[in-house]
C-alpha positions in Angstrom: 12.3 20.9 -33.2 10.1 21.0 -30.1 11.2 19.3 -26.9 8.0 19.9 -25.0 8.0 17.3 -22.2 4.2 17.5 -21.7 3.6 15.7 -25.0 6.2 13.0 -24.5 4.8 9.5 -24.2 5.1 7.6 -20.9 7.4 4.6 -21.1 5.7 1.3 -21.7 7.9 -0.5 -19.2 9.6 0.5 -15.9 12.7 -0.9 -14.1 12.2 -2.4 -10.7 13.8 0.7 -9.1 11.5 3.0 -11.1 8.4 0.9 -10.3 9.3 1.0 -6.6 9.7 4.8 -6.7 6.3 5.2 -8.4 4.6 3.0 -5.8 6.5 4.5 -2.9 8.0 1.3 -1.7 11.4 -0.4 -1.7 12.7 -2.4 -4.7 12.7 -5.5 -2.6 9.0 -5.0 -2.0 8.4 -4.8 -5.7 10.4 -8.0 -6.2 8.3 -9.7 -3.5 5.1 -8.6 -5.2 6.4 -10.0 -8.5 7.2 -13.4 -6.8 3.8 -13.5 -5.2 2.0 -12.7 -8.5 0.6 -9.4 -7.2 2.6 -7.5 -9.8 3.4 -8.6 -13.4 6.9 -8.3 -14.8 8.4 -9.3 -18.1 11.9 -9.9 -19.4 12.9 -7.1 -21.9 16.4 -7.3 -23.3 17.4 -9.7 -20.4 16.2 -7.2 -17.8 13.1 -7.7 -15.6 10.7 -4.8 -16.4 7.3 -3.9 -15.0 4.7 -2.9 -17.6 3.2 0.5 -17.1 -0.2 -1.0 -17.5 0.5 -3.3 -14.5 1.4 -0.3 -12.3 -1.7 1.6 -13.5 -3.9 -1.4 -12.6 -2.3 -1.7 -9.2 -2.5 2.0 -8.4 -6.2 2.2 -9.4 -7.3 -0.7 -7.2 -9.1 0.3 -4.0 -7.1 -0.3 -0.8 -8.1 -2.9 1.8 -8.9 -0.3 4.4 -10.7 2.1 2.1 -7.8 4.5 1.9 -8.1 5.5 5.6 -5.1 5.5 7.8 -4.9 3.0 10.7 -5.6 4.5 14.1 
């Protein structure tokens, strides 16, 4: 049996903590984004989970400042 991690499928849903790590923010920031409607979340087995597709959509959106750092 092969246990090659490169062919393993990505999870369809992420916990709030995992989503925060992926986005590089705090879990409270993810919760605020969910409350504001910026980020979609669903109840899965009584836990609030963020769909991987919602994170992909958020990460591929252009930034407000064009990706340049403020000076």
